C-alpha positions in Angstrom: -38.6 58.9 92.6 -40.6 56.0 94.0 -41.1 52.9 92.0 -43.8 50.3 91.9 -43.1 46.6 91.0 -45.5 44.8 88.7 -45.3 41.0 88.6 -47.2 38.2 86.7 -46.4 34.5 86.9 -46.8 31.6 84.4 -46.8 28.4 86.5 -46.2 25.1 84.7 -47.6 22.1 86.6 -46.8 18.5 85.5 -50.0 16.5 85.9 -49.8 13.2 87.8 -51.1 11.0 85.0 -49.4 7.6 84.6 -49.1 8.1 80.8 -48.4 11.0 78.6 -50.9 13.5 77.3 -51.1 12.1 73.7 -49.5 8.7 74.0 -49.3 5.6 76.2 -45.7 6.1 77.2 -44.9 6.2 80.9 -44.3 9.4 82.8 -42.3 7.9 85.7 -39.5 10.0 86.9 -35.9 8.8 87.0 -35.8 6.3 84.1 -32.7 5.9 82.0 -32.5 8.6 79.3 -34.6 8.1 76.2 -36.3 4.9 77.4 -39.8 6.5 77.8 -40.2 8.2 74.4 -42.4 6.6 71.8 -43.1 7.3 68.2 -46.0 9.7 69.0 -43.7 11.7 71.4 -41.1 11.9 68.6 -43.6 13.0 66.0 -42.6 10.3 63.5 -44.5 10.2 60.2 -47.8 8.4 60.3 -48.5 8.6 64.0 -51.7 10.2 65.5 -52.0 11.6 69.0 -54.9 10.5 71.3 -55.8 12.8 74.1 -55.5 11.5 77.7 -58.9 12.0 79.4 -57.4 12.0 82.8 -55.4 15.1 81.9 -58.6 16.9 80.9 -60.3 15.9 84.2 -57.4 17.2 86.2 -57.4 20.5 84.4 -61.1 21.0 84.9 -60.8 20.2 88.6 -58.2 22.9 89.0 -60.5 25.3 87.2 -63.3 24.5 89.6 -61.0 24.9 92.6 -60.1 28.5 91.7 -63.7 29.3 90.8 -62.9 29.8 87.1 -65.0 29.6 84.1 -65.0 26.3 82.3 -65.6 26.8 78.6 -67.7 24.2 76.8 -65.3 23.9 73.9 -61.5 24.1 74.0 -59.1 23.6 71.0 -55.5 22.4 70.7 -53.1 24.5 68.6 -49.6 23.9 67.2 -46.9 26.2 68.5 -44.1 26.0 65.9 -40.5 26.5 66.8 -37.2 24.7 66.6 -35.3 23.5 69.7 -33.0 20.4 70.0 -35.2 18.8 72.7 -38.4 19.3 70.6 -38.0 16.7 67.8 -41.4 17.3 66.3 -40.6 20.9 65.5 -43.8 22.1 67.2 -45.5 21.9 70.6 -49.2 21.0 71.0 -50.7 23.7 73.2 -53.9 25.8 73.6 -53.5 29.4 72.5 -56.9 30.8 71.6 -59.4 28.5 73.3 -58.0 27.2 76.7 -59.7 24.6 78.8 -59.9 26.9 81.9 -61.1 30.5 81.7 -60.7 33.4 84.2 -60.5 32.6 87.9 -58.8 33.8 91.1 -56.6 32.6 93.9 -56.6 34.1 97.4 -53.3 34.6 99.1 -52.5 35.5 102.7 -49.7 38.0 103.4 -47.4 38.1 106.4 -49.5 40.7 108.2 -52.5 38.4 107.9 -54.1 40.4 105.1 -55.9 38.5 102.3 -55.5 39.5 98.6 -57.0 38.0 95.5 -54.8 37.4 92.5 -56.7 37.0 89.2 -55.9 34.1 86.9 -56.2 34.9 83.2 -56.5 31.3 82.1 -55.0 27.9 82.3 -54.3 25.6 79.3 -53.1 22.1 78.6 -50.0 21.4 76.6 -47.2 18.8 76.2 -43.8 19.2 77.8 -40.6 19.2 75.8 -37.6 17.1 76.4 -34.6 18.1 78.5 -31.2 19.4 77.5 -28.3 18.1 79.6 -25.1 20.2 79.7 -23.3 19.1 82.9 -22.0 15.7 81.8 -21.0 16.7 78.2 -17.9 18.8 77.7 -18.5 21.1 74.7 -21.7 19.2 73.8 -25.3 19.0 74.8 -27.1 15.7 75.6 -30.8 15.3 74.9 -33.2 13.3 77.1 -36.6 12.9 75.6 -38.3 11.0 78.5 -40.1 14.2 79.5 -41.4 14.9 76.0 -45.1 14.6 75.9 -45.7 14.8 79.7 -49.0 16.6 80.3 -48.6 20.2 81.5 -51.1 22.6 82.9 -49.9 26.2 82.4 -51.5 28.7 84.8 -51.2 32.3 83.6 -51.9 35.0 86.2 -52.8 38.7 85.7 -50.1 41.2 86.6 -51.6 41.7 90.1 -48.6 41.1 92.3 -46.6 44.0 93.6 -43.8 42.4 95.6 -41.6 39.3 95.7 -43.4 38.2 98.8 -46.7 38.3 97.1 -45.4 36.3 94.2 -44.0 33.6 96.5 -47.3 33.5 98.4 -49.2 33.1 95.1 -46.9 30.3 94.0 -47.3 28.5 97.4 -51.1 28.9 97.1 -51.0 27.2 93.6 -48.8 24.5 95.1 -51.3 23.8 97.9 -54.2 23.6 95.5 -52.7 21.2 93.1 -51.4 18.9 95.9 -54.7 19.0 97.7 -56.4 18.0 94.5 -53.9 15.3 93.9 -53.3 16.4 90.3 -49.6 16.9 90.8 -46.9 16.0 93.4 -45.7 19.6 93.2 -42.0 18.5 93.5 -40.1 21.6 92.3 -36.8 19.9 92.6 -37.8 17.3 90.0 -39.4 19.8 87.7 -43.0 18.9 88.5 -43.7 22.5 89.1 -41.8 25.5 87.8 -42.7 29.1 86.8 -41.8 31.9 84.4 -41.7 35.3 86.2 -42.6 38.5 84.3 -41.3 41.6 86.1 -41.5 45.3 85.3 -41.3 48.6 87.2 -43.1 51.9 86.8 -43.3 55.2 88.8 -45.9 55.1 91.6 -49.2 56.4 90.3 -48.5 55.6 86.6 -51.3 53.6 84.9 -49.2 52.3 82.0 -47.0 49.2 82.6 -43.3 49.4 82.1 -41.2 47.2 79.8 -41.1 43.7 81.2 -38.5 41.0 81.4 -39.3 37.4 81.6 -37.3 35.1 83.9 -37.6 31.5 82.7 -37.9 28.2 84.6 -37.5 29.2 88.2 -38.0 26.1 90.4 -38.0 27.3 94.0 -40.1 29.6 96.2 -36.9 31.2 97.5 -35.4 31.5 94.1 -38.5 33.3 92.9 -38.1 35.9 95.6 -34.4 36.4 95.0 -34.8 36.6 91.2 -37.5 39.2 91.4 -35.6 41.3 93.9 -32.5 41.3 91.7 -34.4 42.1 88.6 -36.3 45.0 90.2 -33.0 46.6 91.3 -31.5 46.0 87.9 -34.4 47.7 86.0 -34.5 50.7 88.4 -30.8 51.3 88.1 -31.1 51.2 84.3 -33.9 53.7 84.2 -32.3 56.1 86.7 -29.0 56.0 84.8 -30.9 57.1 81.6 -31.0 53.7 79.9 -34.0 51.7 78.8 -35.2 48.3 79.8 -35.2 45.9 76.9 -38.0 43.3 76.6 -36.1 40.1 76.8 -36.0 36.6 78.3 -33.6 36.1 81.2 -32.3 33.2 83.3 -31.7 33.2 87.0 -28.3 32.0 88.3 -28.8 30.9 92.0 -25.0 30.6 92.5 -24.3 34.2 91.5 -27.7 35.4 92.7 -28.3 37.3 89.4 -30.3 37.2 86.2 -28.6 37.2 82.8 -29.9 37.7 79.3 -31.0 34.7 77.3 -32.6 36.3 74.2 -34.2 39.6 73.3 -37.6 40.2 71.7 -36.0 40.7 68.3 -34.6 37.2 68.5 -37.9 35.6 69.6 -39.6 33.2 67.2 -42.9 33.8 65.4 -44.7 30.7 66.6 -47.3 30.7 63.8 -50.1 29.2 65.9 -52.8 27.2 64.1 -55.4 24.6 65.1 -53.9 21.1 65.4 -55.3 19.1 62.5 -54.8 15.7 64.3 -56.9 16.6 67.4 -60.7 17.3 67.5 -62.0 20.1 69.7 -62.7 19.1 73.3 -66.4 19.4 74.2 -67.4 19.3 77.9 -71.0 18.8 78.8 -72.5 20.2 82.0 -73.0 16.7 83.6 -69.3 15.9 83.3 -68.3 19.2 84.9 -70.9 18.8 87.7 -69.5 15.3 88.4 -66.0 16.6 88.8 -67.3 19.4 91.0 -69.0 16.8 93.3 -65.8 14.8 93.8 -63.6 17.8 94.7 -61.8 17.3 98.1 -61.8 19.9 100.8 -59.5 22.6 99.6 -57.0 24.6 101.7 -59.2 27.7 102.2 -62.1 25.5 103.3 -60.0 23.5 105.6 -58.4 26.6 107.2 -61.9 28.1 107.8 -63.0 24.8 109.4 -60.0 24.7 111.7 -60.8 28.2 112.9 -64.6 27.7 113.3 -64.7 24.2 114.7 -61.4 23.8 116.6 -61.0 27.4 117.6 -57.5 27.8 116.2 -56.0 31.2 115.4 -55.9 32.3 111.8 -52.1 31.9 111.7 -52.1 28.4 113.2 -55.0 27.2 110.9 -53.2 28.6 107.9 -49.9 26.9 108.6 -51.6 23.5 109.3 -53.8 23.8 106.2 -51.0 24.8 103.8 -49.8 21.2 103.4 -52.2 18.4 102.8 -50.0 15.9 104.6 -49.7 18.1 107.7 -53.4 18.8 107.8 -54.3 15.1 107.5 -51.9 14.2 110.2 -53.2 16.9 112.5 -56.8 15.8 111.9 -55.8 12.2 112.7 -54.3 13.2 116.0 -57.1 15.6 116.8 -59.7 12.9 116.2 -57.9 10.6 118.7 -57.9 13.3 121.3 -61.3 14.8 120.5 -62.3 14.4 124.2 -59.3 16.4 125.4 -59.3 20.1 124.5 -55.9 20.6 126.2 -54.4 17.8 124.1 -55.9 19.4 121.0 -54.2 22.7 121.7 -51.0 20.9 122.5 -51.1 19.1 119.2 -51.4 22.3 117.2 -48.5 24.0 119.1 -46.1 21.1 118.8 -46.9 20.5 115.1 -46.2 24.1 114.3 -42.8 23.9 115.8 -41.7 21.3 113.3 -39.9 22.2 110.0 -42.0 23.6 107.2 -42.9 21.0 104.5 -41.4 21.5 101.1 -43.7 19.2 99.2 -46.1 16.3 99.3 -43.4 13.7 98.9 -40.8 15.8 100.7 -38.6 14.3 103.4 -39.9 17.1 105.7 -43.3 15.5 106.0 -44.3 13.4 109.0 -45.0 9.7 109.0 -47.8 8.5 111.3 -46.8 6.1 114.0 -48.8 3.7 115.9 -49.0 6.1 118.8 -51.4 8.4 116.9 -53.8 5.5 116.4 -53.5 4.6 120.1 -54.8 8.0 121.0 -58.4 7.0 120.5 -58.8 5.2 123.8 -61.7 5.2 126.3 -61.4 7.6 129.1 -63.1 10.3 131.0 -61.3 13.1 129.0 -59.2 14.2 132.0 -55.9 13.9 130.3 -53.1 16.3 131.0 -50.6 17.5 128.4 -47.8 14.9 129.2 -50.3 12.1 128.6 -51.4 13.8 125.4 -47.8 13.9 124.1 -47.3 10.2 124.9 -50.7 9.3 123.4 -49.8 10.5 119.9 -49.8 14.2 119.5 -47.3 15.6 116.9 -44.4 15.5 119.4 -44.4 11.7 119.0 -44.2 11.7 115.2 -41.2 10.3 113.4 -39.7 13.2 111.5 -37.3 12.1 108.7 -33.8 13.3 109.1 -33.9 12.8 112.9 -32.7 9.2 113.4 -32.4 7.8 116.8 -28.8 7.0 117.8 -27.3 5.3 120.8 -27.9 7.5 123.8 -30.2 9.9 121.9 -33.4 10.4 123.9 -35.2 11.4 120.7 -38.9 12.4 121.0 -40.6 9.3 122.5 -40.9 8.7 126.2 -38.7 5.5 125.9 -36.2 6.7 123.4 -32.4 6.5 124.1 -32.5 4.3 127.2 -33.2 0.7 127.9 -36.8 -0.4 128.1 -38.3 -2.7 130.6 -41.7 -4.3 130.7 -42.7 -4.9 134.3 -45.7 -5.1 136.6 -46.0 -1.3 136.8 -43.3 -0.5 139.4 -40.7 1.9 138.2 -37.5 0.4 139.6 -34.1 2.1 139.7 -32.1 1.4 136.7 -34.9 1.8 134.2 -33.9 5.3 133.2 -30.6 4.7 131.6 -28.3 5.5 134.6 -24.7 4.3 134.2 -24.0 0.9 135.7 -22.1 1.0 139.0 -18.4 0.2 138.6 -18.0 2.0 135.2 -18.5 0.7 131.7 -18.2 -3.1 131.0 -14.8 -3.9 129.4 -14.7 -5.2 125.9 -14.7 -9.0 125.7 -13.3 -11.3 123.2 -15.3 -13.4 120.7 -16.8 -16.4 122.4 -16.2 -15.1 125.9 -19.3 -14.8 128.1 -20.2 -11.5 129.7 -19.1 -11.3 133.3 -22.5 -10.0 134.3 -24.2 -12.9 132.4 -22.2 -15.3 134.5 -23.4 -13.5 137.6 -27.0 -13.8 136.5 -26.6 -17.5 136.3 -25.4 -17.9 139.9 -27.9 -19.5 142.2 -29.9 -16.9 144.1 -29.2 -14.1 141.6 -32.0 -14.8 139.1 -34.2 -11.8 138.5 -32.0 -9.2 140.3 -31.7 -5.9 138.5 -28.2 -5.2 137.2 -27.4 -2.5 139.7 -28.1 -5.0 142.5 -25.9 -7.8 141.2 -23.1 -8.7 143.6 -19.6 -8.1 142.5 -17.3 -11.0 141.6 -16.3 -13.0 144.7 -19.2 -11.8 146.8 -21.9 -14.2 148.1 -25.4 -13.6 146.8 -27.8 -11.8 149.1 -30.4 -13.9 150.8 -33.9 -12.9 149.7 -37.4 -14.2 149.2 -38.2 -16.4 146.2 -39.2 -14.3 143.2 -41.3 -15.0 140.2 -39.4 -16.5 137.2 -37.8 -14.1 134.8 -37.4 -14.6 131.0 -34.2 -13.2 129.6 -34.9 -11.6 126.2 -31.5 -10.3 125.0 -30.0 -6.8 124.9 -31.2 -3.4 123.8 -28.6 -0.6 123.5 -26.3 -2.7 125.8 -28.9 -3.2 128.5 -30.7 -6.6 129.0 -34.4 -6.6 128.9 -36.5 -8.6 131.3 -40.1 -9.5 130.7 -41.8 -10.7 133.8 -44.4 -13.4 133.6 -47.7 -13.1 135.4 -49.8 -10.1 135.9 
């Protein structure tokens, strides 16, 4: 029997506000435990929440970006349940009247096919605290710094049919929220995570099978692996005559498996009701129109512009537009080389050979160097590819994780060998060739270099090192040369800056 996989995702995005959704406490990551939780976050008696307007604006911007309906009125509800990292005993969320209605997200598959994934809704809620198990033997530590952090939960329809499609959808959501600037999308720090709902059914069957929910997956790769394992597990159960139980499961990346957390019978009755401390949120048309006007260029629009204006292929444009940082860097380089079509094509190719970014603040992102800004120079446009690389196309970018070491030529035209500023003549010895006579022996503290003493002999000033006479030899007779200023050493080689021209 052939089986079809049915997948739906619930993506939790931490919004990049400086304070929490209902209080003025900081949302900065990495603070000491329990130093950023105030009385409102703890739900102490007598406190009243105040809604963060910036969180509302960010949620509406996301809705506009996915072409969703924006209801005029949205209402906050209380979701009642007990958990150690939820001191209030309830979570403020939106169950019946969310702030973002139905929308859609377009994904691109490996074969270049486009598919639209429907979004059921997106709602605002507050995050809970964090339970810590690693550093406590037989106990659980509670850190409430995260309690009250604004979350946007994006609920998709069950439109995905493979692990690849689910990962592509998650990457599309990541691109949208980072382009908008409403989240840093750092999955390693928990800024973005998702719950995966998976079920299987025979091909051609209209009714959905019994689903299992995999909680808090925080990696694109883990999403694929968790789905693949869960699909195999459910198919084996059905083919062996057992039934799939509706339950919540956790993914263990070390064992590459999912394990049961709780079944439906153990699930809580959340007893939703409207939050009595918060008024309904009413959005007028002028406010929504203002947020629509200030939307930045989104990934789909940027990808289409790269293809139409720059003539890039669909694949190249998609890779460049997937990351906001990569796209901005490429556009900066392309702007500097706009007179050079060959340089523009070179920039795209060399950028695509770099590691894929993992996030807007990720170490895999490029840092612009001065060379990219130097690219915008006057000229007749007749630059060849080598000049384009040296003028600031992506090959000259500083990629974190690749530090220049002694003797490493790196990526720049001058990396790894001694550098000389001269009148334009490329003399021997400027390309890092070993010095005649072998390496210079180690000298003791306070002892002058032998070649330094040679440089100070009369008649030897300004000679390159490879032309310096050996000890005991008379200096060669030559014409008087321009004065030379000694600047010190670089990677063991002395630089000379010549005065004059």
